[in-house]
C-alpha positions as CSV (number, residue, x, y, z in Angstrom):
1,X,54.1,-48.6,-119.5
2,X,53.9,-45.1,-118.3
3,X,50.9,-42.9,-116.8
4,X,50.6,-41.4,-119.9
5,X,50.5,-44.4,-122.0
6,X,48.0,-45.5,-119.4
7,X,46.0,-42.7,-120.2
8,X,46.1,-43.1,-123.7
9,X,44.8,-46.8,-123.5
10,X,41.8,-46.2,-121.3
11,X,41.0,-43.2,-123.8
12,X,41.0,-45.6,-126.4
13,X,39.1,-48.6,-124.4
14,X,36.2,-45.7,-123.6
15,X,36.5,-44.3,-127.3
16,X,35.3,-48.1,-128.6
17,X,32.9,-48.6,-125.7
18,X,31.4,-45.4,-127.2
19,X,31.3,-47.0,-130.5
20,X,29.8,-50.0,-129.2
21,X,26.8,-48.2,-127.7
22,X,26.3,-46.8,-131.0
23,X,23.3,-48.5,-133.1
24,X,22.5,-49.1,-136.9
25,X,18.8,-50.2,-136.8
26,X,18.6,-50.8,-133.5
27,X,21.2,-53.5,-133.2
28,X,24.3,-52.6,-131.2
29,X,27.5,-52.8,-133.7
30,X,29.7,-55.9,-132.3
31,X,31.6,-58.5,-133.7
32,X,30.4,-60.9,-131.5
33,X,27.7,-61.6,-128.8
34,X,29.0,-60.5,-125.4
35,X,30.8,-63.3,-123.2
36,X,28.5,-65.1,-120.5
37,X,31.3,-66.4,-117.8
38,X,31.0,-67.9,-114.7
39,X,33.1,-66.0,-112.5
40,X,34.0,-68.3,-109.5
41,X,33.2,-72.1,-108.3
42,X,33.0,-72.9,-105.1
43,X,35.1,-75.6,-103.9
44,X,35.7,-78.1,-100.9
45,X,39.5,-77.3,-101.2
46,X,39.9,-74.8,-98.6
47,X,42.7,-72.1,-99.3
48,X,46.3,-72.8,-97.8
49,X,46.5,-72.2,-94.3
50,X,47.9,-68.2,-94.0
51,X,47.6,-67.6,-97.7
52,X,44.2,-65.9,-97.1
53,X,43.1,-64.9,-93.5
54,X,39.5,-63.5,-92.5
55,X,38.7,-61.7,-89.8
56,X,36.6,-64.2,-86.7
57,X,33.7,-62.2,-87.5
58,X,33.4,-63.6,-91.1
59,X,30.9,-66.5,-90.3
60,X,29.2,-66.8,-93.8
61,X,31.9,-67.4,-96.8
62,X,32.6,-70.5,-99.5
63,X,35.9,-71.2,-100.3
64,X,36.2,-71.1,-104.3
65,X,38.5,-71.3,-107.4
66,X,38.7,-68.4,-110.1
67,X,40.2,-69.0,-113.5
68,X,42.4,-66.0,-113.8
69,X,42.6,-66.9,-117.7
70,X,39.0,-66.5,-117.8
71,X,38.8,-63.1,-115.7
72,X,41.5,-62.2,-118.2
73,X,39.2,-62.0,-121.1
74,X,36.1,-59.9,-119.7
75,X,35.6,-56.9,-121.1
76,X,32.5,-54.0,-121.1
77,X,29.4,-55.5,-122.4
78,X,30.2,-58.9,-121.0
79,X,28.2,-60.7,-118.1
80,X,29.5,-62.6,-115.2
81,X,27.8,-65.2,-113.1
82,X,28.6,-65.8,-109.8
83,X,27.0,-67.6,-106.4
84,X,27.1,-65.7,-103.2
85,X,27.2,-67.3,-99.6
86,X,23.4,-68.4,-99.1
87,X,23.2,-70.1,-102.7
88,X,22.5,-66.4,-103.9
89,X,23.1,-66.5,-107.9
90,X,23.4,-63.4,-109.9
91,X,24.8,-62.0,-113.3
92,X,26.4,-58.8,-113.5
93,X,26.9,-57.0,-116.7
94,X,30.3,-55.1,-117.0
95,X,30.2,-51.6,-117.9
96,X,33.5,-50.4,-117.6
97,X,37.3,-52.0,-118.2
98,X,40.2,-49.8,-117.0
99,X,43.9,-50.7,-116.9
100,X,45.6,-49.4,-114.1
101,X,49.3,-48.1,-114.2
102,X,50.4,-51.3,-111.9
103,X,48.9,-53.7,-114.5
104,X,45.6,-54.5,-112.8
105,X,42.6,-54.6,-114.5
106,X,39.1,-53.3,-113.2
107,X,35.9,-54.3,-114.2
108,X,33.2,-52.2,-113.0
109,X,29.4,-53.0,-113.3
110,X,26.1,-54.0,-111.5
111,X,24.0,-56.8,-110.5
112,X,21.6,-57.6,-114.1
113,X,17.8,-57.7,-113.0
114,X,17.8,-55.7,-109.5
115,X,17.1,-52.6,-108.3
116,X,18.4,-50.9,-105.3
117,X,15.9,-49.9,-102.8
118,X,16.6,-46.0,-103.6
119,X,16.0,-46.9,-107.3
120,X,20.1,-47.5,-108.2
121,X,22.0,-50.5,-109.3
122,X,24.2,-52.5,-106.8
123,X,27.1,-52.1,-107.8
124,X,30.2,-54.8,-108.9
125,X,33.9,-54.1,-108.8
126,X,36.3,-56.6,-109.7
127,X,40.0,-56.3,-109.9
128,X,42.4,-58.4,-110.9
129,X,46.3,-58.3,-110.5
130,X,49.2,-60.7,-111.5
131,X,48.3,-63.5,-108.9
132,X,45.5,-61.8,-106.8
133,X,41.9,-61.0,-107.6
134,X,39.3,-58.9,-105.2
135,X,35.8,-58.1,-105.7
136,X,33.5,-56.1,-103.9
137,X,29.5,-57.0,-104.7
138,X,26.2,-55.2,-102.9
139,X,23.2,-57.0,-103.4
140,X,20.2,-56.9,-102.0
141,X,21.4,-59.2,-99.3
142,X,24.4,-57.2,-98.0
143,X,27.8,-56.7,-99.2
144,X,30.2,-59.4,-100.2
145,X,34.1,-59.2,-100.7
146,X,36.2,-61.9,-102.9
147,X,39.5,-62.5,-102.3
148,X,41.9,-65.2,-104.3
149,X,45.2,-65.9,-104.3
150,X,46.7,-67.7,-107.3
151,X,43.1,-68.5,-108.1
152,X,42.0,-69.8,-104.6
153,X,40.3,-68.1,-101.8
154,X,36.8,-66.6,-100.5
155,X,33.7,-65.3,-101.3
156,X,32.2,-63.8,-98.0
157,X,29.4,-61.8,-96.6
158,X,31.2,-58.4,-94.8
159,X,30.1,-58.7,-91.3
160,X,28.0,-55.6,-90.4
161,X,29.8,-52.8,-89.1
162,X,28.5,-52.6,-85.6
163,X,30.4,-56.2,-85.4
164,X,33.5,-54.7,-86.3
165,X,33.6,-51.6,-84.0
166,X,34.3,-52.3,-80.3
167,X,33.2,-49.7,-77.2
168,X,36.8,-49.5,-76.8
169,X,38.6,-46.4,-78.0
170,X,42.1,-45.1,-77.6
171,X,41.0,-41.8,-77.0
172,X,43.1,-39.8,-73.7
173,X,40.3,-37.9,-71.8
174,X,41.7,-35.0,-69.6
175,X,40.8,-35.2,-66.0
176,X,39.6,-32.3,-64.5
177,X,42.7,-31.6,-62.2
178,X,44.6,-31.7,-65.4
179,X,42.8,-28.3,-66.3
180,X,44.6,-25.2,-65.6
181,X,42.5,-21.9,-64.7
């Protein structure tokens, strides 16, 4: 598929989503109820060695299995359920589905039933590729990432930026004697 075809497909999806948003007698125009899918399940089986490596600063993580077939059927208006490390359970509402030029599918939504301190929503972004999936989830408990290859992977809490930044710098500071007057 070329860029033009993908743009047309995304425009068609947006048009369809607009039609779904219209109401008759205050009922949405939908052929069926939105799906409610459990996005991943925790597992005791750790991802294969070398498959997915996490920075040593990541300590709050859970090994997961993700069913790509389930992820493939999720669309705008659907709800996905998941549990984050620390046993925080959430539902996310999918607001937008985008198909990218490389064949990836991106789902964009928000955590249902939560409100950020600024009055907004907590965003959820899920991308599915041919054999990989990735998600970024912001919650009241922090930011999380999900990474899988062939359905096996991790959900983990992103370490604070301060843990990832070091005091070391690669900047070269000129000596006073290096200045020519």
